[in-house]
Every structure is written in C-alpha cells, then in structure tokens.
PDB file of N, CA, C and O in Angstrom:
ATOM      1  N   MET A   1      16.315  87.181  63.244  1.00  0.00           N
ATOM      2  CA  MET A   1      15.849  86.996  64.598  1.00  0.00           C
ATOM      3  C   MET A   1      16.603  87.884  65.576  1.00  0.00           C
ATOM      4  O   MET A   1      15.988  88.440  66.485  1.00  0.00           O
ATOM      5  N   SER A   2      17.882  88.033  65.426  1.00  0.00           N
ATOM      6  CA  SER A   2      18.630  88.775  66.431  1.00  0.00           C
ATOM      7  C   SER A   2      18.381  90.277  66.372  1.00  0.00           C
ATOM      8  O   SER A   2      18.687  90.985  67.332  1.00  0.00           O
ATOM      9  N   ILE A   3      17.833  90.780  65.265  1.00  0.00           N
ATOM     10  CA  ILE A   3      17.436  92.187  65.229  1.00  0.00           C
ATOM     11  C   ILE A   3      16.351  92.435  66.267  1.00  0.00           C
ATOM     12  O   ILE A   3      16.199  93.556  66.754  1.00  0.00           O
ATOM     13  N   ASP A   4      15.601  91.403  66.606  1.00  0.00           N
ATOM     14  CA  ASP A   4      14.579  91.531  67.646  1.00  0.00           C
ATOM     15  C   ASP A   4      15.181  91.852  69.009  1.00  0.00           C
ATOM     16  O   ASP A   4      14.460  92.288  69.907  1.00  0.00           O
ATOM     17  N   LEU A   5      16.466  91.648  69.182  1.00  0.00           N
ATOM     18  CA  LEU A   5      17.138  91.982  70.433  1.00  0.00           C
ATOM     19  C   LEU A   5      17.294  93.492  70.608  1.00  0.00           C
ATOM     20  O   LEU A   5      17.472  93.971  71.728  1.00  0.00           O
ATOM     21  N   LEU A   6      17.230  94.237  69.514  1.00  0.00           N
ATOM     22  CA  LEU A   6      17.365  95.686  69.590  1.00  0.00           C
ATOM     23  C   LEU A   6      16.121  96.296  70.217  1.00  0.00           C
ATOM     24  O   LEU A   6      15.031  95.735  70.103  1.00  0.00           O
ATOM     25  N   PRO A   7      16.274  97.439  70.880  1.00  0.00           N
ATOM     26  CA  PRO A   7      15.109  98.095  71.475  1.00  0.00           C
ATOM     27  C   PRO A   7      14.069  98.456  70.416  1.00  0.00           C
ATOM     28  O   PRO A   7      14.410  98.747  69.270  1.00  0.00           O
ATOM     29  N   GLU A   8      12.829  98.433  70.806  1.00  0.00           N
ATOM     30  CA  GLU A   8      11.730  98.741  69.887  1.00  0.00           C
ATOM     31  C   GLU A   8      11.916 100.118  69.260  1.00  0.00           C
ATOM     32  O   GLU A   8      11.651 100.299  68.071  1.00  0.00           O
ATOM     33  N   PHE A   9      12.366 101.083  70.046  1.00  0.00           N
ATOM     34  CA  PHE A   9      12.587 102.431  69.524  1.00  0.00           C
ATOM     35  C   PHE A   9      13.546 102.414  68.334  1.00  0.00           C
ATOM     36  O   PHE A   9      13.302 103.086  67.332  1.00  0.00           O
ATOM     37  N   VAL A  10      14.608 101.668  68.438  1.00  0.00           N
ATOM     38  CA  VAL A  10      15.602 101.586  67.366  1.00  0.00           C
ATOM     39  C   VAL A  10      15.007 100.903  66.146  1.00  0.00           C
ATOM     40  O   VAL A  10      15.184 101.379  65.025  1.00  0.00           O
ATOM     41  N   ARG A  11      14.306  99.799  66.345  1.00  0.00           N
ATOM     42  CA  ARG A  11      13.705  99.063  65.227  1.00  0.00           C
ATOM     43  C   ARG A  11      12.678  99.907  64.485  1.00  0.00           C
ATOM     44  O   ARG A  11      12.549  99.795  63.266  1.00  0.00           O
ATOM     45  N   GLU A  12      11.951 100.742  65.202  1.00  0.00           N
ATOM     46  CA  GLU A  12      10.892 101.539  64.574  1.00  0.00           C
ATOM     47  C   GLU A  12      11.399 102.825  63.934  1.00  0.00           C
ATOM     48  O   GLU A  12      10.750 103.349  63.028  1.00  0.00           O
ATOM     49  N   ASN A  13      12.528 103.342  64.374  1.00  0.00           N
ATOM     50  CA  ASN A  13      12.979 104.646  63.909  1.00  0.00           C
ATOM     51  C   ASN A  13      14.203 104.623  63.006  1.00  0.00           C
ATOM     52  O   ASN A  13      14.582 105.655  62.453  1.00  0.00           O
ATOM     53  N   TYR A  14      14.820 103.468  62.850  1.00  0.00           N
ATOM     54  CA  TYR A  14      16.023 103.371  62.029  1.00  0.00           C
ATOM     55  C   TYR A  14      15.932 102.184  61.087  1.00  0.00           C
ATOM     56  O   TYR A  14      15.326 101.161  61.406  1.00  0.00           O
ATOM     57  N   GLU A  15      16.540 102.338  59.928  1.00  0.00           N
ATOM     58  CA  GLU A  15      16.655 101.228  58.988  1.00  0.00           C
ATOM     59  C   GLU A  15      17.840 100.385  59.439  1.00  0.00           C
ATOM     60  O   GLU A  15      18.958 100.887  59.551  1.00  0.00           O
ATOM     61  N   ILE A  16      17.598  99.116  59.694  1.00  0.00           N
ATOM     62  CA  ILE A  16      18.625  98.255  60.274  1.00  0.00           C
ATOM     63  C   ILE A  16      19.030  97.180  59.275  1.00  0.00           C
ATOM     64  O   ILE A  16      18.184  96.510  58.682  1.00  0.00           O
ATOM     65  N   HIS A  17      20.326  97.030  59.101  1.00  0.00           N
ATOM     66  CA  HIS A  17      20.884  95.970  58.264  1.00  0.00           C
ATOM     67  C   HIS A  17      21.887  95.215  59.118  1.00  0.00           C
ATOM     68  O   HIS A  17      22.920  95.760  59.507  1.00  0.00           O
ATOM     69  N   GLU A  18      21.583  93.980  59.401  1.00  0.00           N
ATOM     70  CA  GLU A  18      22.502  93.199  60.221  1.00  0.00           C
ATOM     71  C   GLU A  18      23.461  92.432  59.321  1.00  0.00           C
ATOM     72  O   GLU A  18      23.092  91.975  58.240  1.00  0.00           O
ATOM     73  N   TRP A  19      24.697  92.300  59.789  1.00  0.00           N
ATOM     74  CA  TRP A  19      25.724  91.608  59.028  1.00  0.00           C
ATOM     75  C   TRP A  19      26.292  90.481  59.867  1.00  0.00           C
ATOM     76  O   TRP A  19      26.882  90.715  60.921  1.00  0.00           O
ATOM     77  N   LYS A  20      26.112  89.266  59.398  1.00  0.00           N
ATOM     78  CA  LYS A  20      26.669  88.057  60.017  1.00  0.00           C
ATOM     79  C   LYS A  20      26.319  87.942  61.500  1.00  0.00           C
ATOM     80  O   LYS A  20      27.199  87.748  62.339  1.00  0.00           O
ATOM     81  N   HIS A  21      25.043  88.060  61.811  1.00  0.00           N
ATOM     82  CA  HIS A  21      24.459  87.928  63.152  1.00  0.00           C
ATOM     83  C   HIS A  21      25.202  88.722  64.227  1.00  0.00           C
ATOM     84  O   HIS A  21      25.458  88.229  65.326  1.00  0.00           O
ATOM     85  N   ALA A  22      25.539  89.961  63.879  1.00  0.00           N
ATOM     86  CA  ALA A  22      26.298  90.819  64.796  1.00  0.00           C
ATOM     87  C   ALA A  22      25.555  91.082  66.104  1.00  0.00           C
ATOM     88  O   ALA A  22      26.176  91.103  67.167  1.00  0.00           O
ATOM     89  N   CYS A  23      24.244  91.283  66.049  1.00  0.00           N
ATOM     90  CA  CYS A  23      23.490  91.550  67.285  1.00  0.00           C
ATOM     91  C   CYS A  23      23.572  90.364  68.236  1.00  0.00           C
ATOM     92  O   CYS A  23      23.776  90.543  69.437  1.00  0.00           O
ATOM     93  N   ALA A  24      23.418  89.181  67.719  1.00  0.00           N
ATOM     94  CA  ALA A  24      23.461  87.990  68.568  1.00  0.00           C
ATOM     95  C   ALA A  24      24.852  87.809  69.187  1.00  0.00           C
ATOM     96  O   ALA A  24      24.965  87.463  70.363  1.00  0.00           O
ATOM     97  N   ILE A  25      25.893  88.038  68.413  1.00  0.00           N
ATOM     98  CA  ILE A  25      27.256  87.901  68.929  1.00  0.00           C
ATOM     99  C   ILE A  25      27.491  88.913  70.042  1.00  0.00           C
ATOM    100  O   ILE A  25      27.972  88.560  71.119  1.00  0.00           O
ATOM    101  N   LEU A  26      27.152  90.165  69.780  1.00  0.00           N
ATOM    102  CA  LEU A  26      27.363  91.197  70.792  1.00  0.00           C
ATOM    103  C   LEU A  26      26.539  90.919  72.045  1.00  0.00           C
ATOM    104  O   LEU A  26      27.039  91.051  73.162  1.00  0.00           O
ATOM    105  N   HIS A  27      25.289  90.538  71.863  1.00  0.00           N
ATOM    106  CA  HIS A  27      24.394  90.291  72.997  1.00  0.00           C
ATOM    107  C   HIS A  27      24.871  89.134  73.867  1.00  0.00           C
ATOM    108  O   HIS A  27      24.853  89.235  75.094  1.00  0.00           O
ATOM    109  N   HIS A  28      25.294  88.048  73.252  1.00  0.00           N
ATOM    110  CA  HIS A  28      25.641  86.842  74.019  1.00  0.00           C
ATOM    111  C   HIS A  28      27.112  86.764  74.437  1.00  0.00           C
ATOM    112  O   HIS A  28      27.423  86.252  75.513  1.00  0.00           O
ATOM    113  N   ASP A  29      28.008  87.263  73.603  1.00  0.00           N
ATOM    114  CA  ASP A  29      29.432  87.135  73.911  1.00  0.00           C
ATOM    115  C   ASP A  29      30.022  88.357  74.611  1.00  0.00           C
ATOM    116  O   ASP A  29      31.061  88.263  75.266  1.00  0.00           O
ATOM    117  N   PHE A  30      29.358  89.502  74.472  1.00  0.00           N
ATOM    118  CA  PHE A  30      29.840  90.743  75.077  1.00  0.00           C
ATOM    119  C   PHE A  30      28.686  91.477  75.762  1.00  0.00           C
ATOM    120  O   PHE A  30      28.328  92.581  75.352  1.00  0.00           O
ATOM    121  N   PRO A  31      28.106  90.881  76.792  1.00  0.00           N
ATOM    122  CA  PRO A  31      26.910  91.467  77.419  1.00  0.00           C
ATOM    123  C   PRO A  31      27.129  92.848  78.028  1.00  0.00           C
ATOM    124  O   PRO A  31      26.209  93.666  78.033  1.00  0.00           O
ATOM    125  N   THR A  32      28.317  93.124  78.538  1.00  0.00           N
ATOM    126  CA  THR A  32      28.580  94.446  79.116  1.00  0.00           C
ATOM    127  C   THR A  32      28.518  95.530  78.046  1.00  0.00           C
ATOM    128  O   THR A  32      27.905  96.578  78.245  1.00  0.00           O
ATOM    129  N   GLU A  33      29.155  95.268  76.914  1.00  0.00           N
ATOM    130  CA  GLU A  33      29.141  96.219  75.808  1.00  0.00           C
ATOM    131  C   GLU A  33      27.728  96.349  75.236  1.00  0.00           C
ATOM    132  O   GLU A  33      27.294  97.449  74.893  1.00  0.00           O
ATOM    133  N   TRP A  34      27.018  95.236  75.135  1.00  0.00           N
ATOM    134  CA  TRP A  34      25.646  95.257  74.637  1.00  0.00           C
ATOM    135  C   TRP A  34      24.777  96.155  75.512  1.00  0.00           C
ATOM    136  O   TRP A  34      24.033  96.997  75.010  1.00  0.00           O
ATOM    137  N   ASP A  35      24.881  95.964  76.832  1.00  0.00           N
ATOM    138  CA  ASP A  35      24.074  96.771  77.751  1.00  0.00           C
ATOM    139  C   ASP A  35      24.429  98.250  77.640  1.00  0.00           C
ATOM    140  O   ASP A  35      23.548  99.109  77.699  1.00  0.00           O
ATOM    141  N   SER A  36      25.695  98.543  77.482  1.00  0.00           N
ATOM    142  CA  SER A  36      26.134  99.930  77.352  1.00  0.00           C
ATOM    143  C   SER A  36      25.572 100.561  76.085  1.00  0.00           C
ATOM    144  O   SER A  36      25.010 101.655  76.140  1.00  0.00           O
ATOM    145  N   ASN A  37      25.712  99.897  74.954  1.00  0.00           N
ATOM    146  CA  ASN A  37      25.201 100.420  73.680  1.00  0.00           C
ATOM    147  C   ASN A  37      23.685 100.469  73.671  1.00  0.00           C
ATOM    148  O   ASN A  37      23.090 101.433  73.189  1.00  0.00           O
ATOM    149  N   HIS A  38      23.082  99.463  74.186  1.00  0.00           N
ATOM    150  CA  HIS A  38      21.635  99.324  74.192  1.00  0.00           C
ATOM    151  C   HIS A  38      20.984 100.427  75.028  1.00  0.00           C
ATOM    152  O   HIS A  38      19.979 100.997  74.604  1.00  0.00           O
ATOM    153  N   SER A  39      21.522 100.736  76.186  1.00  0.00           N
ATOM    154  CA  SER A  39      20.928 101.742  77.057  1.00  0.00           C
ATOM    155  C   SER A  39      21.119 103.150  76.507  1.00  0.00           C
ATOM    156  O   SER A  39      20.286 104.020  76.764  1.00  0.00           O
ATOM    157  N   GLN A  40      22.177 103.396  75.767  1.00  0.00           N
ATOM    158  CA  GLN A  40      22.435 104.727  75.227  1.00  0.00           C
ATOM    159  C   GLN A  40      21.680 104.998  73.932  1.00  0.00           C
ATOM    160  O   GLN A  40      21.535 106.158  73.544  1.00  0.00           O
ATOM    161  N   SER A  41      21.200 103.972  73.261  1.00  0.00           N
ATOM    162  CA  SER A  41      20.571 104.164  71.961  1.00  0.00           C
ATOM    163  C   SER A  41      19.271 104.958  72.032  1.00  0.00           C
ATOM    164  O   SER A  41      18.882 105.578  71.043  1.00  0.00           O
ATOM    165  N   ASN A  42      18.595 104.954  73.168  1.00  0.00           N
ATOM    166  CA  ASN A  42      17.363 105.725  73.301  1.00  0.00           C
ATOM    167  C   ASN A  42      17.619 107.158  73.727  1.00  0.00           C
ATOM    168  O   ASN A  42      16.696 107.972  73.726  1.00  0.00           O
ATOM    169  N   VAL A  43      18.844 107.485  74.089  1.00  0.00           N
ATOM    170  CA  VAL A  43      19.158 108.799  74.619  1.00  0.00           C
ATOM    171  C   VAL A  43      19.753 109.706  73.549  1.00  0.00           C
ATOM    172  O   VAL A  43      19.455 110.900  73.517  1.00  0.00           O
ATOM    173  N   ILE A  44      20.574 109.165  72.691  1.00  0.00           N
ATOM    174  CA  ILE A  44      21.296 109.968  71.704  1.00  0.00           C
ATOM    175  C   ILE A  44      20.564 109.936  70.363  1.00  0.00           C
ATOM    176  O   ILE A  44      20.523 108.892  69.712  1.00  0.00           O
ATOM    177  N   PRO A  45      19.989 111.053  69.944  1.00  0.00           N
ATOM    178  CA  PRO A  45      19.340 111.069  68.631  1.00  0.00           C
ATOM    179  C   PRO A  45      20.395 111.041  67.518  1.00  0.00           C
ATOM    180  O   PRO A  45      21.398 111.752  67.587  1.00  0.00           O
ATOM    181  N   LEU A  46      20.168 110.240  66.526  1.00  0.00           N
ATOM    182  CA  LEU A  46      21.093 110.122  65.404  1.00  0.00           C
ATOM    183  C   LEU A  46      20.427 110.643  64.148  1.00  0.00           C
ATOM    184  O   LEU A  46      19.289 110.287  63.843  1.00  0.00           O
ATOM    185  N   GLU A  47      21.134 111.477  63.429  1.00  0.00           N
ATOM    186  CA  GLU A  47      20.630 111.980  62.150  1.00  0.00           C
ATOM    187  C   GLU A  47      21.211 111.117  61.035  1.00  0.00           C
ATOM    188  O   GLU A  47      22.383 110.741  61.067  1.00  0.00           O
ATOM    189  N   GLN A  48      20.373 110.811  60.053  1.00  0.00           N
ATOM    190  CA  GLN A  48      20.809 109.930  58.971  1.00  0.00           C
ATOM    191  C   GLN A  48      22.037 110.472  58.267  1.00  0.00           C
ATOM    192  O   GLN A  48      22.935 109.702  57.927  1.00  0.00           O
ATOM    193  N   LYS A  49      22.102 111.772  58.038  1.00  0.00           N
ATOM    194  CA  LYS A  49      23.248 112.340  57.306  1.00  0.00           C
ATOM    195  C   LYS A  49      24.555 112.143  58.066  1.00  0.00           C
ATOM    196  O   LYS A  49      25.624 112.122  57.455  1.00  0.00           O
ATOM    197  N   LYS A  50      24.487 111.998  59.396  1.00  0.00           N
ATOM    198  CA  LYS A  50      25.696 111.782  60.178  1.00  0.00           C
ATOM    199  C   LYS A  50      26.117 110.317  60.183  1.00  0.00           C
ATOM    200  O   LYS A  50      27.260 109.999  60.511  1.00  0.00           O
ATOM    201  N   LEU A  51      25.205 109.432  59.822  1.00  0.00           N
ATOM    202  CA  LEU A  51      25.508 108.001  59.799  1.00  0.00           C
ATOM    203  C   LEU A  51      26.117 107.561  58.478  1.00  0.00           C
ATOM    204  O   LEU A  51      26.820 106.552  58.420  1.00  0.00           O
ATOM    205  N   LEU A  52      25.854 108.300  57.439  1.00  0.00           N
ATOM    206  CA  LEU A  52      26.313 107.897  56.114  1.00  0.00           C
ATOM    207  C   LEU A  52      27.667 108.394  55.811  1.00  0.00           C
ATOM    208  O   LEU A  52      28.192 108.135  54.728  1.00  0.00           O
TER     209      LEU A  52
END
C-alpha cells in the first residue's frame, strides 16, 4: 500500500522493492525529507546501471 505514496512517474518507470514499509515511515515520520525526495524524483533521470 505505501508504494502508492510514490509519484506515478516513479511507479511506472522504475522497478520498486519496498523493505519494511519504508515509504510509509518516511512519509509519516519525516515529511520534510519525504517532500524533498518526492519533488526531486521527477527531475533527476536515473539510469539502472548507476543504481546497481
């Protein structure tokens, strides 16, 4: 369920694996950090080879 908190762009363009409800924790307990990460995710293109 908490993966639904991620922007649609991220859900559609990246393979997402959540670990121990990390999205929900970040969203509810650290809203400033969530907003910062969330707003930048549509701006910075990520290449898979750089993530691995």
